C-alpha positions in Angstrom: 27.7 12.1 0.7 25.5 9.6 -1.1 22.6 11.0 -3.2 19.4 9.4 -1.9 15.8 9.5 -3.0 13.9 9.6 0.2 10.4 8.8 -0.8 7.6 10.7 1.0 4.1 9.3 1.2 1.3 11.0 -0.8 0.1 14.3 0.5 -3.2 12.9 1.7 -1.3 10.3 3.8 0.9 13.1 5.3 -2.2 15.1 6.2 -3.7 12.0 7.9 -0.4 11.4 9.8 -0.5 15.1 10.9 -4.1 14.8 12.1 -3.2 11.7 14.1 -0.1 13.4 15.6 2.3 11.0 13.8 4.0 13.3 11.3 7.0 13.6 13.6 7.4 9.8 13.5 7.7 10.0 9.7 10.3 12.8 10.1 12.3 10.7 12.5 12.1 7.6 10.2 13.4 9.7 7.2 16.2 11.2 9.3 17.3 7.7 10.3 17.1 6.5 6.6 19.3 9.5 5.6 21.9 9.0 8.3 22.1 5.3 7.6 23.1 6.2 4.0 26.0 8.4 5.2 29.2 6.4 5.6 30.5 6.2 9.2 33.9 7.5 8.0 32.5 10.5 6.1 34.0 13.8 7.3 30.5 15.3 7.0 28.9 12.8 9.4 29.7 14.6 12.6 28.4 17.9 11.2 25.1 16.1 10.1 24.8 14.5 13.6 25.2 17.9 15.3 22.6 19.4 13.0 20.3 16.5 13.7 20.8 17.0 17.4 20.0 20.8 17.1 16.9 20.1 15.1 15.7 17.4 17.6 16.2 20.0 20.4 14.1 22.6 18.5 11.3 20.1 17.9 11.3 19.2 21.6 11.2 22.8 22.8 8.8 24.4 20.3 5.4 23.7 18.9 3.5 25.2 15.9 4.6 28.6 14.7 7.3 28.8 17.4 8.9 25.8 15.9 8.9 27.4 12.5 10.4 30.6 13.8 13.1 28.7 15.7 14.0 26.7 12.6 14.1 29.9 10.5 16.4 31.5 13.1 18.7 28.5 13.0 18.9 28.7 9.2 19.7 32.4 9.3 22.4 31.9 11.9 23.9 29.1 9.8 23.9 31.4 6.7 25.6 34.2 8.7 28.2 31.7 9.9 28.7 30.4 6.3 29.3 33.9 5.0 31.8 34.5 7.8 33.6 31.2 7.1 33.8 32.0 3.4 35.5 35.3 4.2 33.1 37.6 2.4 34.9 40.6 3.8 32.8 43.1 1.8 29.6 41.8 3.4 28.6 42.2 7.0 26.0 40.0 8.7 23.9 42.0 11.2 23.6 40.0 14.4 19.9 39.4 15.1 18.7 39.4 18.7 15.1 40.6 18.0 12.0 38.5 18.1 11.6 38.2 14.4 14.4 36.2 12.7 16.1 38.0 9.8 19.5 38.4 8.3 20.5 41.7 6.7 23.5 41.8 4.4 25.1 45.2 4.0 27.6 45.8 1.1 30.5 47.9 2.2 31.6 50.5 -0.3 35.1 50.1 -1.7 37.2 53.2 -1.5 
């Protein structure tokens, strides 16, 4: 995947965009810039497109703190999935179905 320097506007400009309700437009623009830099034949492109789709869905369904919590939950679920895929057999991810997102790693004692 190409390394890109996605320039963000100065902080004051981002505050102004937020106040005008245009910050999501900047996010969409930067997402498009990033995806345009990923080669069509990259094996990671489908994964990035799925992640982008999930994030767009979260943004559409949630506002404010709910959006932050939903994003945090998605990151924690992804971490648990990564741990499982990497076969860390001596760690167990606790499935989280509570209101507050969290991931608890428990180390199993070796006999």
